[in-house]
N, CA, C and O atoms as a DFTB+ gen file, in Angstrom:
284 C
 N C O
     1  1      -6.470     -17.722      -9.163
     2  2      -7.565     -16.897      -9.108
     3  2      -7.489     -15.824      -9.858
     4  3      -6.323     -15.730     -10.240
     5  1      -8.083     -15.030     -10.236
     6  2      -8.461     -14.395     -11.519
     7  2      -7.607     -12.841     -11.585
     8  3      -7.128     -12.556     -10.488
     9  1      -7.445     -12.205     -12.255
    10  2      -6.904     -10.903     -11.437
    11  2      -7.856     -10.028     -11.414
    12  3      -7.394      -9.152     -10.683
    13  1      -9.157      -9.611     -11.827
    14  2     -10.123      -9.053     -11.430
    15  2     -10.574      -9.675      -9.579
    16  3     -10.990      -8.883      -8.734
    17  1     -10.420     -10.794      -9.366
    18  2     -11.136     -11.192      -7.996
    19  2      -9.561     -10.695      -6.880
    20  3      -9.489     -10.227      -5.744
    21  1      -8.638     -11.039      -7.774
    22  2      -6.884     -11.098      -6.475
    23  2      -6.827      -9.057      -6.352
    24  3      -6.345      -8.477      -5.379
    25  1      -7.415      -8.363      -7.532
    26  2      -6.141      -7.071      -7.290
    27  2      -7.491      -6.547      -7.371
    28  3      -7.083      -5.856      -8.305
    29  1      -8.696      -6.226      -7.279
    30  2      -9.994      -5.035      -7.335
    31  2     -10.958      -5.931      -6.975
    32  3     -11.958      -5.734      -7.666
    33  1     -11.139      -7.032      -6.027
    34  2     -11.907      -7.441      -5.060
    35  2     -13.220      -7.587      -5.930
    36  3     -14.276      -7.353      -5.342
    37  1     -13.274      -7.940      -7.233
    38  2     -14.516      -8.202      -7.499
    39  2     -14.501      -6.970      -9.223
    40  3     -14.904      -7.162     -10.370
    41  1     -13.912      -5.941      -8.627
    42  2     -14.589      -4.541      -9.831
    43  2     -14.047      -5.096     -10.613
    44  3     -13.365      -6.082     -10.331
    45  1     -14.199      -4.567     -12.024
    46  2     -13.992      -4.681     -13.353
    47  2     -12.799      -3.364     -13.474
    48  3     -12.848      -2.136     -13.406
    49  1     -11.796      -4.341     -13.679
    50  2     -10.283      -3.424     -14.334
    51  2     -10.437      -3.362     -15.445
    52  3     -10.862      -4.296     -16.124
    53  1     -10.033      -1.923     -15.998
    54  2      -9.874      -1.736     -16.958
    55  2      -9.271      -2.356     -17.953
    56  3      -8.456      -3.058     -17.355
    57  1      -9.134      -2.560     -19.093
    58  2      -8.203      -3.134     -19.622
    59  2      -6.776      -2.368     -19.899
    60  3      -5.761      -3.024     -19.668
    61  1      -6.613      -0.840     -20.445
    62  2      -5.192      -0.624     -20.617
    63  2      -4.633      -0.418     -19.029
    64  3      -3.425      -0.250     -18.863
    65  1      -5.516      -0.436     -17.916
    66  2      -4.783      -0.295     -16.505
    67  2      -4.268      -1.726     -16.331
    68  3      -3.063      -1.935     -16.189
    69  1      -5.112      -2.647     -16.341
    70  2      -4.751      -4.291     -16.254
    71  2      -3.308      -4.801     -17.188
    72  3      -2.533      -5.712     -16.896
    73  1      -3.253      -3.659     -18.676
    74  2      -2.025      -4.214     -19.047
    75  2      -0.694      -3.306     -18.618
    76  3       0.462      -3.728     -18.620
    77  1      -1.097      -2.037     -18.270
    78  2       0.287      -1.562     -17.913
    79  2       0.515      -2.149     -16.556
    80  3       1.686      -2.452     -16.327
    81  1      -0.074      -2.300     -15.914
    82  2      -0.491      -2.825     -14.227
    83  2       1.234      -4.185     -14.479
    84  3       2.367      -4.339     -14.025
    85  1       0.372      -4.753     -15.401
    86  2       1.046      -6.312     -15.697
    87  2       2.368      -6.211     -16.115
    88  3       3.255      -7.030     -15.873
    89  1       2.506      -4.816     -16.973
    90  2       4.331      -4.697     -17.112
    91  2       4.814      -4.046     -16.387
    92  3       5.701      -3.282     -16.767
    93  1       4.290      -4.111     -14.628
    94  2       5.372      -3.530     -13.980
    95  2       5.078      -4.149     -12.943
    96  3       4.006      -3.852     -12.416
    97  1       5.745      -4.977     -12.451
    98  2       5.549      -5.747     -11.227
    99  2       5.854      -5.201      -9.970
   100  3       5.703      -5.929      -8.989
   101  1       6.192      -4.236      -9.844
   102  2       6.347      -3.022      -8.464
   103  2       5.502      -2.180      -8.377
   104  3       5.395      -1.372      -7.455
   105  1       4.724      -2.289      -9.441
   106  2       3.227      -1.621      -9.734
   107  2       2.548      -2.302      -8.735
   108  3       2.267      -2.056      -7.562
   109  1       2.292      -3.535      -9.761
   110  2       1.033      -4.415      -9.238
   111  2       1.334      -4.793      -8.094
   112  3       0.337      -4.746      -7.374
   113  1       2.441      -5.232      -7.443
   114  2       2.506      -5.189      -6.063
   115  2       1.573      -4.109      -5.047
   116  3       0.610      -4.240      -4.292
   117  1       2.528      -2.888      -5.539
   118  2       2.021      -2.037      -4.706
   119  2       0.361      -1.928      -4.083
   120  3      -0.141      -1.816      -2.965
   121  1      -0.281      -2.060      -5.870
   122  2      -1.655      -2.126      -6.147
   123  2      -2.421      -3.214      -5.539
   124  3      -3.548      -2.871      -5.181
   125  1      -2.145      -4.285      -5.353
   126  2      -2.498      -5.491      -4.551
   127  2      -2.485      -5.155      -3.096
   128  3      -3.486      -5.488      -2.461
   129  1      -1.334      -4.437      -2.343
   130  2      -1.098      -4.502      -1.069
   131  2      -2.122      -3.180      -0.683
   132  3      -2.335      -2.962       0.509
   133  1      -2.631      -2.473      -1.527
   134  2      -3.944      -1.243      -1.355
   135  2      -5.268      -1.954      -0.860
   136  3      -5.782      -2.960      -1.352
   137  1      -5.705      -1.217       0.212
   138  2      -7.374      -1.909       0.656
   139  2      -8.728      -1.677      -0.483
   140  3      -8.630      -0.947      -1.469
   141  1      -9.466      -2.133      -0.269
   142  2     -10.421      -2.608      -1.247
   143  2     -10.939      -1.361      -1.339
   144  3     -11.567      -1.356      -2.398
   145  1     -11.046      -0.066      -0.705
   146  2     -11.692       1.401      -1.134
   147  2     -10.353       1.657      -1.321
   148  3     -10.257       0.558      -1.865
   149  1      -9.035       2.158      -1.386
   150  2      -7.950       2.286      -2.261
   151  2      -7.729       1.727      -3.608
   152  3      -7.382       2.337      -4.619
   153  1      -7.948       0.653      -3.485
   154  2      -8.090      -0.232      -4.821
   155  2      -9.216       0.595      -6.124
   156  3      -8.894       0.957      -7.255
   157  1     -10.556       0.695      -5.448
   158  2     -11.521       1.100      -5.807
   159  2     -11.119       2.651      -6.043
   160  3     -11.826       3.213      -6.879
   161  1     -10.347       3.250      -5.592
   162  2     -10.074       4.864      -5.740
   163  2      -9.358       4.850      -7.517
   164  3      -9.777       5.235      -8.608
   165  1      -7.731       3.993      -6.884
   166  2      -7.244       3.861      -7.700
   167  2      -7.724       3.503      -9.169
   168  3      -7.377       4.172     -10.143
   169  1      -8.696       2.194      -9.263
   170  2      -9.781       1.992     -10.484
   171  2     -10.838       3.000     -11.239
   172  3     -11.283       2.938     -12.385
   173  1     -11.152       4.226      -9.884
   174  2     -11.969       4.840     -10.544
   175  2     -11.191       6.331     -11.660
   176  3     -11.406       6.841     -12.760
   177  1     -10.034       6.540     -10.255
   178  2      -9.155       7.050     -11.771
   179  2      -8.375       6.679     -13.242
   180  3      -8.005       7.406     -14.164
   181  1      -8.301       5.221     -13.029
   182  2      -7.717       4.861     -13.953
   183  2      -8.949       4.896     -14.959
   184  3      -8.393       5.087     -16.041
   185  1     -10.054       4.832     -15.152
   186  2     -11.679       5.195     -16.002
   187  2     -11.235       6.501     -16.247
   188  3     -11.762       6.763     -17.328
   189  1     -10.660       7.366     -15.938
   190  2     -10.856       8.941     -16.326
   191  2      -9.657       9.402     -17.841
   192  3      -9.674      10.259     -18.724
   193  1      -8.574       8.066     -17.376
   194  2      -7.303       7.995     -18.153
   195  2      -7.367       8.243     -19.925
   196  3      -8.404       8.908     -19.922
   197  1      -7.067       8.184     -21.065
   198  2      -7.555       8.465     -22.025
   199  2      -6.646       8.188     -23.260
   200  3      -6.993       8.033     -24.431
   201  1      -4.801       8.153     -22.454
   202  2      -4.324       7.596     -23.460
   203  2      -3.312       6.285     -23.113
   204  3      -3.536       5.802     -22.003
   205  1      -2.470       5.777     -23.717
   206  2      -2.027       4.920     -23.194
   207  2      -0.082       5.027     -22.575
   208  3       0.740       4.189     -22.203
   209  1      -0.076       6.345     -22.739
   210  2       0.985       6.699     -22.494
   211  2       0.767       7.792     -20.800
   212  3       1.626       7.919     -19.928
   213  1      -0.539       8.372     -20.810
   214  2      -0.965       8.678     -19.140
   215  2      -0.927       7.240     -18.400
   216  3      -0.433       6.942     -17.312
   217  1      -1.582       6.482     -19.308
   218  2      -2.101       5.327     -18.146
   219  2      -0.772       4.659     -17.755
   220  3      -0.736       4.106     -16.656
   221  1       0.243       4.649     -18.478
   222  2       1.734       3.805     -18.065
   223  2       2.047       4.787     -16.639
   224  3       2.107       4.407     -15.470
   225  1       2.226       6.235     -17.223
   226  2       2.496       7.412     -16.034
   227  2       1.755       7.080     -14.932
   228  3       2.422       6.994     -13.901
   229  1       0.589       6.868     -14.829
   230  2      -0.272       5.971     -13.697
   231  2      -0.121       5.204     -13.033
   232  3      -0.340       5.267     -11.823
   233  1       0.354       4.130     -13.723
   234  2       0.522       3.244     -13.254
   235  2       2.271       3.297     -12.459
   236  3       2.820       2.731     -11.514
   237  1       2.517       3.960     -13.129
   238  2       4.265       4.057     -12.764
   239  2       4.223       4.577     -11.341
   240  3       4.880       4.207     -10.368
   241  1       3.065       5.759     -11.469
   242  2       3.260       6.497     -10.119
   243  2       2.681       5.971      -8.855
   244  3       2.672       6.567      -7.778
   245  1       2.054       4.434      -9.175
   246  2       1.793       3.833      -7.995
   247  2       2.821       3.321      -7.018
   248  3       2.571       3.118      -5.829
   249  1       4.267       3.079      -7.725
   250  2       5.153       2.367      -7.068
   251  2       5.563       3.260      -5.896
   252  3       6.155       4.176      -6.467
   253  1       5.589       3.523      -4.570
   254  2       6.039       4.114      -3.317
   255  2       4.841       5.492      -2.897
   256  3       5.337       6.513      -2.420
   257  1       3.375       5.435      -3.095
   258  2       2.405       5.737      -2.908
   259  2       2.035       5.786      -1.998
   260  3       1.454       4.732      -1.739
   261  1       1.997       6.636      -1.029
   262  2       1.392       6.250       0.549
   263  2       0.296       6.141       0.209
   264  3       0.020       6.624      -0.890
   265  1      -1.084       5.283       1.213
   266  2      -2.270       5.770       1.248
   267  2      -3.057       6.846       1.455
   268  3      -4.236       6.642       1.164
   269  1      -2.723       8.254       1.986
   270  2      -2.855       9.390       1.694
   271  2      -2.490       9.784       0.653
   272  3      -3.505      10.335       0.226
   273  1      -1.706       9.902      -0.115
   274  2      -1.395      10.232      -1.474
   275  2      -2.659      10.236      -2.686
   276  3      -2.864      10.986      -3.640
   277  1      -3.429       8.959      -2.134
   278  2      -4.763       8.680      -3.034
   279  2      -5.957       9.437      -3.081
   280  3      -6.988       9.067      -3.644
   281  1      -5.760      10.759      -2.334
   282  2      -7.073      11.598      -2.145
   283  2      -6.760      12.330      -2.608
   284  3      -7.472      13.324      -2.748
């Protein structure tokens, strides 16, 4: 199964987000456990990130994130 299908329900995953997610398995597990709508919200926010450091920080923040914190 392609990452796009597994993690984003068919949505395009920004390259920087996918790379940062691949380097943090705990964040990858957290992202994949989210509902489709929650994943969409995370991906939308990731599209506004412009630096590698900010993306890494954002992906790291997914670990332990509750669904309520996405809003």
